N, C-alpha and C positions, 0 to 999 in steps of 0.2 A: 170246871167250865171249859168248853171247847173253844179254842182260840183260832178263828179262821185265818187270822193274819199269819200265824206260824204254821198252820196245818193245811193251808190252801192247796198246795201241790199234791199232798197225799189224798185229800178229799177229792180233788179233781180227777186224779188217776183212778181212784176207786170207783167214782161215778162213771167214768168213761169205760172202764172194764165191765161194770155191771150193765151199762147201756149197750155195749157191743155184744155181750152175750144174749141180751134180750132181743136185739135187732137180728142177730144171726139166727136165733130160734124162730123168729117170725118169718124170716127169709126162707129157711129150710122147710118150715111148715107149709108155706105157700107153694114151694116146689113139689111138695108131697100131695097137693090136691088140685092145682090149677094148671091145666094143660096149655092154655094160651101163655101163661107166664113162663112155663117150662120152655116153650118154643122161643119166646123172647129172650130168655136167658142163654139158650144155646146160640141164638143169632147174634146177641150183643151182651156178653157177660159183664162188660164194664158198665154199661148203662143200667142193666138189671140190678147189679149190686149197689150202684150209686143211689138207686131209689131207696135203699135201706141204710144209706149213710156210710157205705164202705167204698174205698178206692182200691182198685186192682191195677197193677202195672201191666198194661197190654203186652209189653215185651216178654212177660213171664208166662203168657198163655201159650198153649201148644199151637204150632203153626196149622195143624189140621183141625183146630177147633176143640171144643169141649164136648164131653159125653156125660150126661147126668145119670146117676144111679136111678133105678126104677122107683116109682112112687112107693111101692111096698117096702123097699129097703130104707128109703128116707123116713118113712113113718115108723118103721120098727126100730130105727136107730137114731131118731131125731136129736136127742140130747147129745150123743157122741158126735154126730156130724156137725151140729151147730157149734159145739165147743171147738172142733178142729177148724171150722170155717172162721170163727171169730179170732182164733189165734193166727191164722194165715193172712187174713185181710186187715187192712188198716181202717180204723174207725175215723170218721171225720168229726172233729169237735165243732159243734155248731155254736155253742156258747159256753162260757165258764162262769162259775159262781165266785 
């Protein structure tokens, strides 16, 4: 039997990682198809990523702004790009079980 009292932290961490990967995939997928969202992300990457539950430290963004890969590149390498994004950004824990 699974004991949530002793395994809570492990379960929460696993759920957060899975959720972060899923959200990152959805974020990258949208960047690969939605021109308005791409423009919004370039203009305000902190706000755009926050819509998907991620926090980005604005001081770590390039001073000249960000440049997105083409939609073709994102769509061709969506799993790889989403995994890299999830690893680099911090997921915001909305609730715990």
